[in-house]
Backbone as numpy.savetxt, mean C-alpha at the origin, in Angstrom:
# Nx Ny Nz CAx CAy CAz Cx Cy Cz
4.41 -10.25 -11.26 4.16 -10.96 -10.16 3.09 -10.40 -9.34
2.20 -8.92 -10.03 0.85 -8.49 -9.67 0.67 -8.15 -11.40
-0.93 -8.90 -11.48 -1.45 -8.54 -12.91 -3.08 -8.71 -12.63
-3.59 -7.17 -13.15 -4.83 -6.74 -12.97 -5.32 -6.47 -14.44
-6.23 -7.48 -15.17 -6.59 -7.46 -15.97 -8.18 -7.07 -16.17
-8.52 -6.24 -17.16 -9.78 -6.32 -17.42 -10.79 -5.71 -16.50
-10.60 -5.77 -14.72 -11.21 -5.55 -14.12 -12.57 -3.88 -13.97
-13.52 -5.04 -13.63 -14.32 -4.03 -13.83 -15.55 -3.67 -12.12
-15.92 -2.99 -11.92 -16.03 -2.73 -10.20 -17.21 -1.87 -10.17
-18.07 -2.47 -9.57 -19.35 -1.58 -8.79 -19.64 -0.96 -7.82
-20.36 -0.13 -7.44 -20.77 0.19 -6.27 -22.13 0.63 -6.90
-23.71 -0.35 -6.73 -24.25 -0.39 -6.90 -24.44 0.32 -8.51
-24.83 1.50 -8.79 -25.17 1.86 -10.53 -23.67 1.84 -11.18
-23.08 2.89 -9.89 -21.77 3.45 -10.28 -20.27 2.57 -10.87
-20.21 3.00 -11.65 -18.88 1.91 -12.29 -18.08 2.39 -11.10
-17.26 1.59 -10.84 -16.05 2.70 -9.92 -14.46 2.32 -10.80
-14.78 0.93 -11.42 -13.60 0.38 -11.80 -14.16 0.36 -13.49
-13.89 1.39 -14.30 -13.70 0.45 -15.41 -12.88 -0.48 -16.46
-12.97 -1.37 -16.91 -12.21 -2.35 -17.31 -10.82 -2.28 -17.37
-9.89 -2.37 -16.06 -8.19 -1.28 -16.11 -7.76 -2.74 -16.02
-6.63 -2.03 -16.20 -5.59 -3.25 -16.54 -4.06 -2.61 -15.48
-3.82 -3.44 -15.25 -2.22 -3.47 -14.79 -1.30 -3.66 -14.32
-0.06 -3.59 -14.00 0.88 -5.23 -13.57 2.14 -4.14 -13.15
2.18 -5.14 -11.71 3.46 -5.22 -10.79 4.38 -5.50 -10.71
5.60 -5.73 -11.17 7.57 -6.63 -11.24 7.92 -6.59 -9.82
8.08 -7.93 -10.12 9.19 -7.74 -8.90 10.07 -7.02 -8.40
10.37 -6.10 -7.34 11.17 -5.39 -7.48 10.95 -4.34 -7.43
9.80 -3.51 -8.24 9.63 -2.43 -9.00 8.97 -1.29 -7.70
8.79 -0.20 -7.86 7.50 0.51 -7.04 7.13 1.02 -8.13
5.48 1.09 -8.07 4.74 1.57 -9.13 3.94 2.38 -8.35
3.44 3.45 -9.17 2.04 4.32 -8.54 1.33 4.15 -9.02
0.10 4.69 -8.87 -1.17 4.54 -9.00 -1.69 6.12 -8.46
-1.52 6.79 -9.91 -1.77 8.29 -9.15 -3.92 8.79 -9.53
-4.02 10.13 -9.11 -5.49 10.41 -9.71 -6.41 11.10 -8.84
-7.58 11.96 -9.04 -7.80 13.19 -8.56 -8.30 11.86 -7.10
-8.96 12.45 -6.20 -10.03 11.65 -5.40 -11.10 11.47 -5.81
-11.58 10.19 -5.55 -12.59 9.58 -6.47 -12.61 8.40 -7.55
-11.24 8.97 -7.87 -11.06 8.33 -9.46 -10.87 6.92 -8.94
-10.73 6.16 -8.30 -11.11 4.33 -8.00 -9.50 3.91 -7.63
-8.72 5.00 -6.53 -7.46 4.28 -6.80 -7.68 3.05 -5.31
-8.37 3.58 -4.34 -8.52 2.59 -2.98 -9.79 1.29 -3.41
-10.26 1.85 -4.14 -11.27 0.41 -4.30 -10.23 -0.54 -5.47
-9.39 0.30 -6.64 -8.85 -0.86 -6.53 -7.99 -1.72 -6.25
-7.09 -0.83 -4.65 -6.59 -1.88 -3.83 -7.35 -2.69 -2.90
-8.40 -2.05 -2.38 -9.19 -2.98 -1.74 -9.76 -4.07 -2.56
-10.10 -4.04 -3.56 -10.81 -4.93 -5.09 -9.29 -6.13 -5.33
-8.22 -5.75 -5.18 -6.44 -6.64 -5.38 -6.58 -7.55 -3.35
-7.36 -6.62 -2.82 -7.02 -7.85 -1.18 -8.30 -7.84 -0.79
-9.11 -8.07 -1.66 -9.99 -9.01 -0.93 -11.25 -8.64 -0.94
-11.38 -6.71 -0.37 -11.95 -6.17 0.52 -13.40 -5.73 -0.35
-12.98 -5.82 -1.49 -14.32 -5.15 -2.50 -14.14 -6.06 -3.78
-15.34 -6.56 -3.79 -15.47 -7.97 -4.96 -16.08 -6.70 -6.23
-15.11 -7.83 -7.43 -14.74 -7.30 -8.59 -16.66 -7.82 -9.04
-16.65 -7.46 -10.92 -18.37 -7.57 -11.01 -17.36 -8.58 -12.95
-15.92 -8.14 -12.95 -15.23 -9.04 -13.84 -14.24 -9.26 -13.74
-13.09 -10.03 -14.75 -11.54 -8.96 -15.13 -10.87 -10.11 -14.03
-9.53 -9.89 -13.77 -8.99 -11.04 -13.25 -7.91 -10.19 -12.37
-7.67 -10.88 -11.47 -6.05 -10.66 -10.74 -5.54 -11.78 -9.75
-4.01 -11.56 -10.59 -3.14 -12.66 -10.17 -1.69 -12.64 -9.25
-1.58 -12.40 -8.79 -0.60 -12.68 -7.80 0.43 -14.08 -7.74
1.23 -14.00 -7.74 2.55 -14.98 -8.24 1.28 -16.38 -8.42
0.60 -16.51 -9.58 0.33 -17.41 -10.45 -1.66 -17.61 -9.07
-1.52 -16.89 -8.87 -2.73 -17.15 -7.74 -4.38 -16.24 -8.04
-4.67 -16.61 -7.89 -6.55 -16.08 -8.70 -6.82 -15.00 -7.42
-6.46 -13.97 -7.27 -6.79 -13.43 -5.36 -8.23 -12.88 -6.02
-8.94 -12.38 -6.64 -10.74 -13.36 -6.57 -11.25 -13.80 -6.18
-10.54 -15.14 -6.18 -11.29 -16.13 -5.39 -10.86 -16.32 -4.01
-9.78 -15.93 -3.66 -9.08 -16.12 -2.51 -9.89 -15.12 -1.20
-10.03 -15.70 -0.22 -10.62 -14.78 1.09 -9.57 -13.83 1.41
-9.57 -12.75 1.75 -8.50 -11.72 2.86 -7.59 -12.04 3.32
-7.79 -13.14 4.15 -7.23 -13.41 5.57 -6.47 -14.89 4.72
-6.47 -15.13 3.73 -5.35 -16.06 2.43 -4.74 -15.47 1.84
-5.14 -14.46 1.30 -4.17 -12.89 0.46 -3.18 -12.94 1.35
-3.17 -12.25 2.53 -2.23 -11.66 3.52 -0.97 -12.88 3.45
-1.16 -14.55 3.73 -0.57 -15.60 3.83 0.25 -15.73 2.34
-0.03 -15.06 1.44 0.46 -15.46 -0.04 1.48 -14.31 0.20
1.56 -13.38 0.40 2.72 -12.51 0.34 1.80 -10.93 -0.11
1.33 -10.61 0.66 0.59 -9.18 0.27 0.21 -8.56 1.49
0.88 -7.32 2.10 0.21 -6.91 2.61 -0.29 -5.41 2.42
-0.83 -4.59 3.56 -2.02 -3.99 2.47 -1.65 -2.50 3.98
-1.48 -1.25 3.60 -1.53 -0.09 4.31 -2.63 0.22 4.02
-3.78 0.55 4.90 -5.13 1.27 4.56 -4.99 2.68 4.40
-5.47 3.69 3.45 -5.55 5.23 4.10 -6.47 5.42 5.70
-5.75 6.03 5.90 -6.00 6.66 7.08 -5.32 5.95 8.06
-4.38 4.92 8.09 -3.56 4.27 8.82 -4.86 3.10 10.19
-5.69 3.53 9.95 -6.30 2.26 11.36 -5.36 1.63 11.97
-5.05 1.90 12.46 -4.16 1.64 13.63 -4.89 1.09 14.95
-5.22 0.12 15.79 -5.97 0.17 16.73 -5.49 1.04 17.91
-6.34 1.53 18.20 -5.89 2.63 18.86 -6.21 2.60 20.88
-6.56 1.45 20.89 -6.23 0.79 22.53 -5.79 -0.02 22.83
-4.78 -0.08 22.13 -3.85 -1.52 21.81 -2.24 -0.83 21.83
-1.38 -1.61 22.16 -0.43 -1.19 22.33 0.55 -0.69 21.17
1.36 -0.30 21.09 2.47 -0.47 19.46 2.85 -2.16 19.40
3.34 -2.49 20.54 3.45 -3.66 20.38 2.37 -5.49 19.83
1.26 -4.82 20.79 0.10 -5.56 20.44 -0.36 -5.35 19.16
-0.36 -4.00 18.39 -0.60 -3.83 17.05 0.15 -4.47 15.76
1.68 -4.72 16.40 2.40 -5.65 15.95 2.30 -6.85 15.75
1.53 -7.15 17.61 1.02 -9.07 16.93 0.44 -8.96 16.28
-0.42 -8.07 16.12 -1.72 -8.28 14.95 -1.83 -8.15 13.97
-0.60 -7.91 13.52 0.18 -8.24 12.29 1.21 -9.52 11.80
1.03 -10.06 12.45 1.60 -10.81 13.14 0.88 -12.64 13.01
-0.35 -12.14 12.51 -1.86 -13.28 13.28 -1.47 -14.40 12.22
-0.94 -14.46 11.00 -0.76 -15.55 10.73 0.09 -16.61 10.44
1.60 -16.30 11.58 1.75 -17.40 12.49 1.01 -17.72 13.70
1.65 -18.96 13.88 0.83 -19.64 14.90 2.15 -19.99 16.13
0.84 -19.99 17.15 1.84 -20.12 18.46 3.58 -20.84 18.81
3.62 -22.13 17.25 4.27 -22.23 17.53 5.90 -21.61 17.26
5.08 -20.85 16.27 6.03 -19.83 15.21 6.30 -18.51 16.40
6.74 -19.19 17.28 6.75 -17.92 18.25 8.44 -17.17 18.07
9.78 -17.60 17.81 10.83 -17.96 16.78 10.58 -16.59 15.60
9.83 -17.16 14.89 9.07 -15.98 13.34 8.37 -14.74 14.19
8.17 -14.51 14.74 7.00 -13.06 15.25 8.09 -12.73 16.10
9.27 -12.88 17.01 10.05 -12.86 17.41 10.98 -11.76 16.29
11.11 -12.55 15.39 12.09 -12.06 14.24 11.97 -11.57 13.48
10.35 -10.73 13.24 9.92 -9.97 13.06 9.38 -8.37 13.54
9.61 -8.83 14.74 9.22 -7.72 15.69 10.54 -6.93 15.91
11.41 -7.74 15.92 12.98 -7.13 15.88 14.24 -6.33 14.55
12.84 -7.15 13.40 12.88 -6.13 12.47 12.59 -5.04 12.34
11.24 -5.38 13.00 10.02 -3.86 12.95 11.15 -2.67 13.73
11.22 -3.32 14.84 11.68 -2.04 15.32 13.41 -1.42 15.48
13.99 -2.12 14.19 15.32 -1.89 14.00 15.14 -0.68 12.72
14.03 -1.09 11.90 13.86 0.08 11.35 12.90 1.32 11.57
12.46 0.76 12.49 11.56 2.59 13.66 11.66 1.93 14.78
13.08 2.98 14.92 13.44 3.21 16.75 12.09 3.49 17.28
11.49 4.47 17.00 10.74 5.28 17.66 9.45 4.86 18.01
9.37 3.34 17.16 8.25 1.93 17.90 9.11 1.65 18.98
9.92 1.01 18.81 10.66 0.39 20.00 10.46 1.47 21.65
10.95 2.17 21.41 10.94 3.24 22.67 9.51 3.51 23.35
8.25 3.57 21.60 7.31 3.79 22.02 6.01 2.29 22.62
7.20 1.27 22.59 6.05 -0.01 22.24 5.52 -0.16 23.51
5.40 0.32 24.52 4.56 -0.06 25.79 3.08 0.94 25.88
3.12 1.58 24.93 2.18 3.33 24.73 1.01 3.14 23.73
-0.01 3.43 24.18 -1.25 2.98 23.20 -0.89 3.74 22.07
-1.88 3.16 20.90 -1.52 3.82 19.76 -1.56 5.22 19.57
-3.58 4.38 20.04 -3.92 6.60 20.08 -3.11 7.40 20.29
-2.11 7.24 21.52 -1.63 8.42 21.84 -0.62 9.31 21.01
-0.05 8.04 20.36 1.07 8.20 18.95 0.66 9.77 17.47
1.59 10.56 17.50 1.18 11.52 16.70 0.88 11.06 15.44
0.58 11.49 14.36 0.05 10.99 13.06 1.30 10.22 12.45
2.59 11.27 11.88 3.50 10.59 11.49 4.19 9.15 12.12
3.76 8.53 13.26 3.96 7.76 14.02 3.07 6.30 13.70
2.12 6.91 13.70 0.71 5.85 13.73 1.07 5.24 12.06
1.72 6.13 11.21 1.74 5.65 9.82 2.58 4.87 10.04
3.66 5.10 10.64 5.03 4.45 11.09 4.64 3.06 11.34
3.73 2.79 12.03 2.99 2.05 13.21 2.49 0.89 12.14
1.32 1.41 11.10 0.61 0.75 9.88 1.50 0.43 9.34
2.86 0.75 8.74 3.79 0.14 8.18 4.39 -1.04 8.11
4.99 -0.74 9.83 5.52 -2.34 10.33 4.76 -2.94 10.48
3.21 -2.78 10.86 2.84 -3.87 11.05 2.26 -4.92 9.96
2.63 -4.28 8.90 1.86 -4.61 7.51 3.48 -5.15 7.06
4.96 -5.31 7.60 5.81 -6.06 7.42 5.86 -6.98 8.90
4.76 -7.07 9.65 4.87 -8.65 10.40 4.98 -9.64 9.50
4.19 -9.65 8.49 3.23 -10.76 8.13 4.31 -10.82 6.79
5.81 -10.22 6.62 6.99 -10.46 5.79 6.52 -10.89 4.19
5.81 -9.76 4.03 5.37 -9.85 2.77 6.31 -9.90 2.01
6.00 -10.42 0.58 6.53 -9.47 -0.55 6.13 -8.80 -1.32
5.09 -8.15 -1.35 4.08 -7.20 -1.89 3.56 -5.78 -0.91
4.15 -4.60 -0.82 3.40 -3.97 -0.27 2.07 -3.28 -0.92
1.07 -2.95 -0.28 -0.24 -1.85 -1.28 -0.30 -0.96 0.09
0.09 0.49 -0.60 -0.16 1.50 0.64 -0.88 2.45 -0.41
-1.71 2.81 0.84 -2.59 4.62 0.50 -2.87 5.17 1.13
-2.04 6.52 0.62 -2.04 7.17 0.75 -1.62 7.57 2.28
-0.33 7.06 1.70 0.67 6.96 3.39 1.12 8.81 3.91
1.08 9.38 2.51 1.59 10.61 2.99 -0.12 11.61 3.69
-0.72 10.98 3.80 -1.90 12.15 4.25 -1.77 12.66 5.70
-2.00 13.72 5.88 -2.11 14.69 6.58 -0.89 14.63 7.62
0.16 14.41 6.63 1.65 14.28 7.22 2.06 15.98 7.13
3.13 16.35 8.04 3.74 17.97 7.95 4.98 17.46 6.68
5.19 18.39 5.57 6.18 18.02 4.93 7.61 17.28 5.37
7.79 17.83 6.62 9.49 16.78 6.95 8.69 15.20 7.27
7.46 15.21 8.15 7.52 13.60 7.96 6.91 13.08 6.59
6.48 14.03 6.07 5.93 13.41 4.35 7.72 12.76 3.56
8.84 13.16 3.41 9.68 13.21 3.37 10.42 11.80 3.81
9.93 12.26 5.33 10.75 10.49 6.06 10.05 9.22 5.54
8.78 9.42 5.17 7.70 8.14 5.21 7.88 8.02 3.89
8.39 9.03 2.37 8.60 8.51 1.44 10.25 7.52 1.44
10.94 7.93 1.85 12.45 7.73 2.48 12.66 6.30 3.20
11.01 6.05 4.05 11.30 4.92 4.56 10.35 4.14 2.81
9.45 4.46 2.35 9.44 3.46 1.21 10.22 2.92 0.39
11.26 3.96 -0.07 12.62 3.66 -0.87 13.18 2.68 0.04
13.68 2.61 0.87 14.47 1.70 1.86 13.70 0.66 1.69
12.74 0.38 2.32 11.76 -1.00 2.23 12.22 -1.48 0.50
11.87 -0.92 -0.25 12.15 -1.08 -1.41 13.51 -1.30 -1.80
14.58 -1.00 -1.40 15.90 -1.94 -1.80 16.06 -2.27 -1.21
15.50 -3.15 -0.03 15.10 -4.09 0.83 14.54 -5.44 0.51
14.50 -5.49 -0.93 13.47 -6.20 -1.62 12.00 -6.87 -1.39
11.70 -5.45 -0.70 9.86 -5.48 -0.80 9.60 -4.59 -1.89
8.44 -5.38 -2.96 8.20 -4.78 -4.21 6.68 -3.74 -3.71
6.90 -2.73 -4.01 5.58 -1.75 -3.85 4.49 -1.08 -4.62
3.32 -0.53 -4.54 2.13 -0.72 -5.12 1.62 0.66 -4.40
1.85 1.99 -4.70 1.34 3.10 -4.04 0.52 3.80 -4.18
-0.41 4.28 -4.02 -1.50 5.03 -4.03 -1.14 6.51 -3.38
-1.25 7.33 -4.62 -0.72 8.45 -3.68 -1.72 9.93 -4.09
-1.80 10.83 -3.30 -2.37 11.82 -3.92 -1.33 13.11 -3.99
-0.21 12.56 -3.72 0.98 13.82 -3.89 2.06 12.84 -5.08
1.46 13.37 -5.57 2.00 12.52 -7.75 3.57 13.24 -7.68
3.63 14.60 -7.02 5.16 14.72 -7.47 5.83 13.68 -6.99
5.37 13.50 -5.45 6.70 12.83 -4.82 6.92 11.36 -5.41
5.40 10.61 -5.61 4.64 9.48 -6.18 5.81 8.96 -6.97
5.75 9.79 -8.05 6.95 10.33 -9.71 7.77 9.89 -8.72
8.46 10.27 -8.48 10.29 10.87 -8.18 10.72 9.52 -7.40
9.95 8.68 -7.08 10.46 7.25 -5.83 10.50 6.19 -7.01
8.85 6.48 -7.50 8.46 5.41 -8.69 9.36 4.71 -10.07
8.87 3.41 -9.92 9.85 2.98 -11.44 8.95 3.59 -12.80
7.48 2.59 -12.59 6.50 3.07 -13.51 4.88 3.30 -12.52
4.43 4.20 -13.25 2.70 4.87 -12.80 1.62 4.87 -13.69
1.10 4.99 -13.08 -0.40 4.71 -14.11 -1.18 5.91 -13.94
-2.39 6.67 -14.61 -2.93 7.42 -14.21 -4.28 7.05 -14.06
-5.40 7.48 -12.92 -7.10 6.67 -12.96 -7.21 7.47 -13.22
-9.00 8.06 -13.90 -9.59 8.87 -14.19 -10.72 8.48 -14.35
-11.47 8.84 -12.72 -13.32 8.17 -13.30 -13.07 6.66 -13.24
-12.45 6.00 -12.97 -12.33 4.41 -12.46 -11.67 4.30 -13.97
-11.04 5.02 -14.94 -10.45 3.83 -15.98 -8.36 4.81 -16.10
-8.01 3.94 -16.84 -6.35 4.37 -16.83 -6.30 5.19 -18.04
-5.96 6.30 -17.17 -6.00 6.64 -19.37 -4.36 7.28 -19.54
-3.53 7.15 -18.56 -2.14 7.32 -19.06 -1.36 6.05 -17.79
-0.25 5.62 -19.15 0.61 4.68 -17.72 2.13 4.57 -18.65
3.13 4.68 -18.37 4.47 4.76 -18.33 5.45 4.64 -17.33
6.63 5.09 -17.74 7.55 5.56 -17.05 7.68 6.92 -15.87
7.84 6.19 -15.00 7.26 7.42 -13.74 8.45 8.75 -14.28
9.20 8.64 -14.70 10.37 9.71 -15.10 9.19 10.10 -16.22
9.09 9.54 -16.82 8.11 10.24 -18.30 6.99 11.01 -18.03
6.44 10.58 -17.22 4.55 10.73 -17.03 5.48 12.10 -15.73
6.43 12.86 -15.27 6.42 13.41 -14.90 7.03 14.78 -15.04
7.27 14.44 -16.57 7.55 15.23 -17.76 6.07 15.65 -17.74
5.54 14.65 -18.27 4.21 14.67 -19.06 3.61 16.75 -19.11
3.23 17.69 -20.10 2.76 18.60 -19.42 1.45 18.12 -18.85
0.50 17.23 -19.10 -1.29 16.88 -19.25 -0.91 16.08 -17.77
-0.21 15.70 -17.02 -0.17 15.02 -15.78 0.77 16.50 -15.17
1.30 16.99 -15.72 2.31 18.22 -14.38 0.90 19.03 -14.31
-0.26 19.57 -15.48 -0.96 19.95 -15.63 -2.55 19.81 -14.43
-2.34 18.48 -14.63 -3.80 17.96 -13.53 -3.41 17.87 -12.56
-1.51 16.92 -11.94 -2.26 16.29 -11.00 -0.42 17.72 -9.79
0.49 18.15 -11.09 1.76 18.55 -10.37 1.80 19.90 -9.80
0.35 20.54 -10.21 0.80 22.04 -9.89 1.43 23.01 -10.70
1.82 22.31 -11.50 2.77 23.19 -13.16 1.87 23.54 -13.65
């Protein structure tokens, strides 16, 4: 479904992504783990067109994403839940969700209503707070809103960047349960997550990124048991 090959990205003279290659198959949860500054967010930003690559290729369902503008990438079925949530704090929950459905035109009112109903079914708390400003929500509720907003575009794949950041352990578990449920419903997930243990427990496959390079890859189960991974990322 998604294939990244020999991707090189720079910030000035800094080689942020150094010849990385990875792939995500239809129906998988694939996680990208690594320390702060390893290049995880840059990888997602390059896939979604927010950062330009120096060389390499990114293809999604046969489309070259490196030559496609971000707004068009969304219409292909790629949604992005950014690090830090980035909800529109001065807009209501409902208005935030409507922003996620911008790819549908006004003649698609039935489609937008269907997506909204779907979001509220998955996130009952958002339905209760639909007329509340997003800035007044708790951190966990804002993360749910960011995920629900991504779902409004009816994506085939969701790229999630640190969805558990800043959340209590109970809410972290809830967010990971949501990710698993979305995957069961047919949505492919590429997950960037510092909580490596939780990410590896729910993923099919994983890549370890260090200073812009893929150092390890394999089944999530194997990496969870890998001594080097355990010492570096799992606190064991």
